C-alpha positions as CSV (number, residue, x, y, z in Angstrom):
1,M,-63.2,-142.2,18.6
2,T,-59.9,-140.5,17.4
3,D,-57.3,-142.2,15.2
4,P,-54.2,-143.0,17.3
5,A,-52.1,-142.4,14.2
6,A,-53.5,-138.9,13.7
7,P,-50.9,-136.1,14.0
8,V,-50.3,-134.4,17.3
9,R,-50.1,-130.7,17.2
10,V,-47.8,-128.8,19.5
11,T,-47.6,-125.1,20.2
12,V,-45.2,-123.3,22.4
13,H,-46.4,-120.5,24.7
14,L,-44.7,-118.0,27.0
15,T,-45.6,-118.6,30.6
16,G,-46.3,-115.4,32.6
17,S,-46.9,-115.0,36.3
18,D,-50.6,-115.7,35.6
19,G,-50.0,-118.9,33.6
20,P,-49.6,-119.7,29.9
21,Q,-50.2,-116.9,27.4
22,D,-52.8,-117.6,24.6
23,A,-50.9,-116.6,21.5
24,P,-48.4,-119.4,20.4
25,L,-44.8,-118.3,19.8
26,A,-44.0,-121.3,17.7
27,H,-45.1,-124.7,16.4
28,G,-43.4,-128.0,17.1
29,F,-43.9,-131.7,17.4
30,L,-43.3,-134.5,19.9
31,V,-40.1,-136.5,19.3
32,D,-40.4,-138.4,22.6
33,A,-42.8,-138.5,25.6
34,R,-40.7,-135.7,27.2
35,A,-39.3,-133.9,24.2
36,V,-40.7,-131.4,21.7
37,L,-38.7,-130.2,18.7
38,V,-39.4,-126.7,17.4
39,P,-37.9,-126.3,13.8
40,D,-36.4,-122.9,13.0
41,P,-37.6,-121.3,16.3
42,P,-38.1,-117.6,16.5
43,E,-35.7,-116.0,19.0
44,T,-38.6,-115.4,21.4
45,A,-39.2,-119.1,21.6
46,A,-35.5,-120.0,22.2
47,D,-34.6,-118.0,25.3
48,P,-33.3,-120.3,28.1
49,F,-34.2,-117.6,30.6
50,Q,-37.9,-117.6,29.8
51,R,-40.6,-120.0,31.0
52,Y,-42.6,-121.8,28.4
53,T,-45.6,-124.1,28.3
54,V,-46.5,-126.4,25.5
55,R,-50.0,-127.1,24.4
56,I,-50.4,-130.6,22.9
57,V,-53.5,-132.0,21.1
58,R,-54.2,-134.8,18.7
59,D,-56.1,-134.0,15.6
60,G,-59.8,-134.8,16.1
61,E,-59.7,-134.8,19.9
62,E,-61.3,-132.3,22.3
63,G,-59.2,-130.6,25.0
64,A,-55.5,-130.1,25.1
65,E,-52.7,-131.2,27.3
66,R,-50.6,-128.3,28.8
67,L,-47.2,-129.1,30.1
68,P,-44.4,-126.9,31.5
69,V,-41.0,-126.9,29.8
70,A,-38.2,-127.9,32.1
71,G,-35.2,-127.3,29.8
72,L,-34.2,-126.0,26.4
73,R,-31.4,-127.0,24.0
74,L,-30.6,-125.1,20.8
75,A,-28.8,-126.4,17.7
76,A,-28.2,-125.0,14.2
77,L,-26.8,-126.3,10.9
78,S,-25.3,-124.2,8.1
79,R,-23.9,-126.4,5.4
80,D,-23.8,-125.6,1.7
81,A,-27.4,-124.5,0.9
82,I,-28.9,-126.0,4.0
83,R,-29.6,-123.6,6.9
84,T,-31.8,-124.9,9.7
85,S,-32.1,-124.7,13.4
86,A,-34.1,-126.3,16.2
87,A,-35.0,-125.9,19.8
88,V,-35.5,-129.1,21.7
89,L,-37.8,-128.5,24.7
90,T,-37.6,-131.0,27.6
91,L,-41.0,-131.3,29.3
92,A,-41.4,-131.4,33.0
93,E,-43.5,-134.6,32.7
94,D,-44.4,-137.2,30.1
95,S,-47.0,-136.3,27.5
96,R,-49.9,-138.8,27.2
97,Y,-49.2,-138.8,23.5
98,G,-45.6,-139.9,23.9
99,G,-46.4,-143.5,22.9
100,S,-47.3,-142.4,19.3
101,V,-43.8,-141.2,18.4
102,A,-41.6,-143.2,16.1
103,R,-38.1,-144.5,16.8
104,S,-35.1,-143.4,14.8
105,T,-31.3,-143.1,14.9
106,P,-29.0,-140.1,14.5
107,A,-27.7,-141.7,11.2
108,A,-31.3,-142.1,9.8
109,L,-32.1,-138.5,10.9
110,T,-29.0,-137.2,9.2
111,E,-29.9,-139.0,5.9
112,S,-33.5,-137.8,6.0
113,L,-32.4,-134.2,6.9
114,L,-30.0,-134.1,3.9
115,H,-32.6,-135.6,1.6
116,H,-35.2,-133.0,2.6
117,H,-32.7,-130.1,2.4
118,G,-32.9,-129.2,6.1
119,D,-36.7,-129.2,6.3
120,L,-37.1,-130.8,9.7
121,W,-40.9,-131.2,9.4
122,A,-40.4,-133.3,6.2
123,A,-37.4,-135.1,7.6
124,Y,-39.2,-136.3,10.7
125,A,-42.4,-137.1,8.8
126,A,-40.4,-139.4,6.5
127,L,-39.1,-141.2,9.5
128,G,-42.6,-142.0,10.6
129,Y,-43.1,-139.4,13.3
130,P,-46.7,-138.1,13.5
131,V,-45.9,-134.6,12.3
132,A,-48.6,-132.0,11.4
133,H,-47.2,-129.1,9.4
134,P,-48.3,-125.7,10.9
135,P,-50.3,-123.3,9.0
136,G,-48.2,-121.4,6.4
137,H,-45.5,-124.1,6.4
138,A,-45.2,-124.2,2.6
139,T,-44.1,-120.6,2.5
140,M,-41.5,-121.1,5.2
141,V,-39.6,-124.1,3.8
142,G,-36.0,-123.1,2.9
143,A,-36.6,-119.5,3.6
144,A,-36.4,-119.0,7.4
145,E,-37.0,-115.4,8.2
146,E,-34.7,-115.3,11.2
147,H,-31.1,-116.3,11.1
148,W,-30.2,-115.1,14.6
149,W,-28.7,-118.5,15.4
150,L,-26.2,-118.6,12.4
151,E,-23.1,-117.8,14.5
152,S,-23.6,-120.9,16.6
153,A,-24.3,-123.2,13.7
154,V,-22.3,-126.4,13.1
155,E,-21.3,-127.5,9.6
156,E,-21.7,-131.3,10.0
157,A,-25.2,-132.6,9.5
158,G,-24.4,-135.7,11.6
159,R,-23.4,-133.5,14.6
160,F,-26.6,-131.4,14.2
161,A,-28.7,-134.6,14.1
162,E,-27.0,-135.8,17.4
163,L,-27.7,-132.5,19.0
164,I,-31.4,-132.6,18.3
165,C,-31.8,-136.3,18.5
166,C,-30.2,-137.2,21.8
167,P,-32.6,-135.4,24.2
168,A,-35.2,-137.9,22.9
169,T,-34.6,-141.5,24.2
170,S,-36.4,-142.8,21.0
171,C,-33.5,-141.5,18.9
172,C,-30.3,-141.3,20.9
173,H,-28.6,-144.5,20.0
174,D,-27.6,-145.9,16.6
175,G,-28.2,-149.5,17.8
176,P,-31.3,-151.1,19.3
177,P,-32.4,-149.6,22.6
178,P,-30.6,-151.0,25.6
179,S,-32.4,-153.9,27.4
180,G,-33.5,-153.5,31.0
181,G,-31.1,-155.9,32.7
182,A,-27.4,-155.8,33.6
């Protein structure tokens, strides 16, 4: 039996006419049942005109879930010594692993992001998200190879947090989640 708290690994794949390609373009993690965050995405994994599929698997489990991506949002932050970017991928359907994601707020994400100097992997892990660092992560922190997104970067960490947080219903509001009645 697998541990429900075990990290969930997510890879992003280009989808060709014959289905998902094998080689991953980027690594990411679930921030909601229908949202995947890809820290510092390469330009090839952030093209809104391409079709992508995500492969999702929990550590220790056999088989993987493959879900098509229905939308893509990009955000970038350039402030003082912090330079980071993210692609938020909206999934076409809920992931079966969506129940294991944590809840947060834009304010808490901003604080964690600043504390971790823009390292989105560490910032989300500190907030309780089941994040599994990709291979080679230690060499990438703070030294993103690609800065193709810099011209569209915002300078306010809070605005960046809102841009990457709000596609996920588990993070969009500063207060408690709204109740079901009117």
